[in-house]
C-alpha positions as CSV (number, residue, x, y, z in Angstrom):
1,L,161.5,94.2,27.4
2,L,163.7,97.3,27.8
3,M,164.1,96.6,31.6
4,I,164.9,92.9,30.9
5,G,167.5,94.1,28.5
6,E,169.0,96.3,31.2
7,G,169.3,93.2,33.4
8,I,171.2,91.4,30.6
9,L,173.4,94.4,30.2
10,S,174.3,94.4,33.9
11,L,175.6,90.9,33.4
12,L,177.8,91.9,30.5
13,I,179.4,95.2,31.4
14,V,181.4,93.9,34.3
15,E,185.0,92.7,33.8
16,T,185.1,88.9,33.4
17,T,186.5,87.1,36.5
18,P,188.0,83.6,35.8
19,T,186.2,82.0,38.7
20,L,183.5,79.4,38.9
21,S,181.3,81.8,40.9
22,H,181.4,84.4,38.1
23,Y,180.3,81.9,35.5
24,I,177.5,80.6,37.8
25,I,176.2,84.2,38.3
26,T,176.3,85.0,34.6
27,T,174.7,81.8,33.4
28,C,172.0,81.7,36.1
29,G,171.3,85.4,35.5
30,M,170.9,84.9,31.7
31,L,168.5,81.9,32.3
32,T,166.6,83.9,34.9
33,M,166.0,86.8,32.5
34,I,165.0,84.5,29.7
35,F,162.4,82.7,31.9
36,I,161.1,86.1,33.2
37,Q,160.5,87.1,29.6
38,I,158.8,83.7,28.9
39,I,156.5,84.2,31.9
40,K,155.7,87.7,30.8
41,F,154.6,86.6,27.4
42,E,152.7,83.6,28.8
43,S,150.8,85.9,31.0
44,A,149.2,87.6,28.0
45,P,146.1,86.1,26.5
46,S,146.0,84.7,22.9
47,H,143.3,87.1,21.7
48,A,143.3,90.8,21.9
49,E,139.7,91.1,23.2
50,E,140.7,89.0,26.3
51,H,143.5,91.4,27.2
52,A,143.1,93.5,30.4
53,L,143.3,96.7,28.4
54,F,140.1,95.7,26.5
55,R,138.1,93.9,29.2
56,S,137.1,96.8,31.4
57,V,138.2,100.2,32.7
58,A,139.1,98.7,36.1
59,S,141.3,96.0,34.6
60,S,142.9,98.5,32.2
61,Y,143.9,100.7,35.1
62,A,145.2,97.7,37.1
63,Y,147.2,96.5,34.2
64,T,148.7,99.9,33.5
65,Y,149.9,100.3,37.1
66,L,151.1,96.8,37.4
67,I,153.3,97.1,34.3
68,Q,154.9,100.2,35.8
69,I,155.5,98.2,39.1
70,L,157.0,95.4,37.1
71,S,159.3,97.7,35.2
72,L,160.4,99.5,38.4
73,S,161.1,96.1,40.0
74,L,163.2,94.9,37.1
75,I,165.5,97.9,37.6
76,P,166.9,97.0,41.1
77,F,166.8,93.3,40.2
78,G,169.0,93.9,37.2
79,V,171.3,96.2,39.1
80,S,171.7,93.5,41.8
81,Y,173.5,91.3,39.2
82,K,176.0,94.0,38.5
83,V,176.6,94.5,42.2
84,L,177.1,90.8,42.8
85,L,179.6,90.6,39.9
86,Q,181.4,93.7,41.1
87,N,181.8,92.2,44.5
88,E,183.1,89.0,42.9
89,F,185.5,91.0,40.7
90,A,186.7,93.1,43.7
91,A,187.4,89.9,45.7
92,A,189.4,88.4,42.8
93,Q,191.3,91.7,42.3
94,N,192.3,91.7,45.9
95,A,193.5,88.1,45.7
96,V,195.7,88.7,42.7
97,K,198.7,91.0,43.4
98,G,199.9,93.4,40.8
99,Y,196.6,93.7,38.9
100,D,196.3,97.0,37.1
101,G,192.6,97.5,38.0
102,A,191.3,98.1,34.5
103,S,187.7,97.2,33.9
104,R,184.8,97.6,31.5
105,L,182.3,99.8,33.4
106,L,179.6,102.2,32.2
107,A,179.4,103.8,35.6
108,A,181.4,104.0,38.9
109,A,181.8,100.7,40.7
110,P,179.2,100.5,43.6
111,K,180.4,99.6,47.0
112,V,177.6,97.5,48.4
113,A,177.9,95.1,51.3
114,P,177.1,91.4,50.5
115,E,174.1,91.4,52.8
116,T,172.7,94.6,51.1
117,A,173.2,93.0,47.7
118,A,171.4,89.9,48.8
119,T,168.4,91.9,50.1
120,L,168.3,93.9,46.8
121,F,168.4,90.7,44.8
122,S,165.7,88.8,46.8
123,G,163.4,91.9,47.1
124,G,163.6,92.8,43.5
125,L,163.0,89.2,42.3
126,T,160.0,88.8,44.7
127,A,158.4,92.1,43.4
128,V,158.9,90.9,39.8
129,L,157.3,87.5,40.4
130,V,154.4,88.9,42.3
131,A,153.7,91.6,39.7
132,L,153.8,88.9,36.9
133,E,151.4,86.8,38.9
134,I,148.9,89.6,39.4
135,L,149.2,90.6,35.7
136,T,147.6,87.2,34.9
137,L,144.7,88.0,37.1
138,T,144.0,91.3,35.3
139,H,143.4,89.4,32.1
140,G,141.2,86.6,33.4
141,G,139.8,88.3,36.5
142,F,139.4,86.9,40.0
143,G,136.3,85.1,39.1
144,K,138.0,83.0,36.5
145,A,141.0,82.3,38.9
146,W,138.6,81.2,41.6
147,G,136.7,79.0,39.1
148,N,140.0,77.1,38.4
149,V,139.8,75.9,42.0
150,Y,136.9,73.7,41.0
151,K,136.5,71.1,38.4
152,S,133.5,69.2,36.9
153,S,132.8,65.7,38.2
154,G,130.1,63.1,38.1
155,N,128.5,64.5,41.2
156,G,128.7,68.1,40.1
157,S,131.8,70.2,41.0
158,A,134.7,69.2,43.2
159,Y,137.9,70.9,44.4
160,N,140.7,70.8,41.8
161,W,143.4,69.7,44.3
162,P,146.3,69.8,41.8
163,V,145.7,73.5,41.1
164,I,145.2,74.2,44.8
165,L,148.4,72.5,45.8
166,M,150.4,74.1,43.1
167,T,149.0,77.5,44.1
168,V,150.1,76.9,47.7
169,F,153.5,75.8,46.3
170,K,153.9,79.0,44.4
171,I,153.0,81.1,47.5
172,G,155.7,79.2,49.3
173,L,158.1,79.9,46.5
174,F,157.3,83.7,46.9
175,G,157.9,83.5,50.6
176,F,161.2,81.7,50.1
177,T,162.3,84.3,47.6
178,A,161.4,87.2,49.8
179,T,163.6,85.7,52.6
180,L,166.4,84.4,50.4
181,G,168.7,87.2,51.5
182,L,168.3,86.1,55.1
183,W,169.4,82.5,54.2
184,T,172.6,83.3,52.3
185,S,174.5,86.3,50.9
186,E,176.9,84.2,48.7
187,P,176.5,85.5,45.1
188,S,176.6,82.2,43.2
189,M,174.1,80.5,45.6
190,L,171.8,83.5,45.5
191,T,171.6,83.5,41.7
192,F,171.3,79.8,41.5
193,C,168.4,79.8,43.9
194,G,166.8,82.7,42.1
195,C,167.1,80.9,38.7
196,G,165.6,77.8,40.2
197,V,162.6,79.7,41.7
198,V,161.8,81.4,38.3
199,M,162.0,78.1,36.5
200,L,159.7,76.4,39.0
201,V,157.2,79.3,38.6
202,A,157.3,78.8,34.9
203,F,156.8,75.1,35.1
204,S,154.0,75.6,37.7
205,R,152.1,77.6,35.1
206,V,152.4,74.7,32.6
207,F,151.2,72.3,35.3
208,I,148.2,74.5,36.2
209,F,147.4,74.9,32.5
210,K,147.2,71.1,32.2
211,F,144.5,70.9,34.9
212,T,142.5,74.0,34.0
213,Q,142.8,75.1,30.3
214,K,143.7,71.9,28.6
215,G,140.2,70.5,28.7
216,H,138.7,73.7,27.2
217,F,141.5,73.8,24.6
218,L,140.9,70.2,23.5
219,K,137.1,70.7,23.4
220,S,137.5,73.8,21.1
221,I,139.8,71.8,18.8
222,S,137.3,68.8,18.7
223,S,134.4,71.1,18.0
224,S,136.3,72.8,15.1
225,I,137.1,69.4,13.6
226,Q,133.5,68.3,13.9
227,K,132.3,71.5,12.2
228,L,134.9,71.0,9.4
229,R,133.7,67.4,8.9
230,S,130.0,68.5,8.8
231,R,130.8,71.1,6.2
232,R,132.6,68.5,4.0
233,G,129.7,66.1,4.5
234,A,127.2,68.8,3.4
235,K,129.2,69.4,0.2
């Protein structure tokens, strides 16, 4: 949460530039950080005994290291927003003659090339998304993840194609994010695409939940209702 807050701070400490690109970067950046926080909380199980820290020693070690990787990845990703806004501010400052150059900065203004800023943004976002995805595996384990590929049918088990296709789609999203800096270095387009990728990852988890956990969830609710009815009938 602290590293996510640092990303929000990077969006707020730069002087506001009255351009469309500035507002696109700020809005998309806020939405991206919000959805990253949603994905992080969604990755955690509902019960403490299902958490990676309590499952086994191996999962506990894996979770501990992955949390550190996630935190370290959020630092350059958050800084990339400040760099993009600084470049936007510098371009607007050069375009307006007679500007006094005053700005709200907590540190010296970085001088980073647009291509370097794009690489920092795409690399940081890719590392964050991959770390979040692997964090989910530490809670459920690879066996559970592999079991989601199959579903029960009248003839036994069959491939759960919606889950398989959505997993392939997510891998494609990660590849697109990793190479995003090669496609464009325009700040507003970068942040817009990054926000779209994070939203799609969040929605893909809802989609996968529908085809994997929804049946178990409904069964547990129905069994609880039946137990409650049987207890009332016994009384």
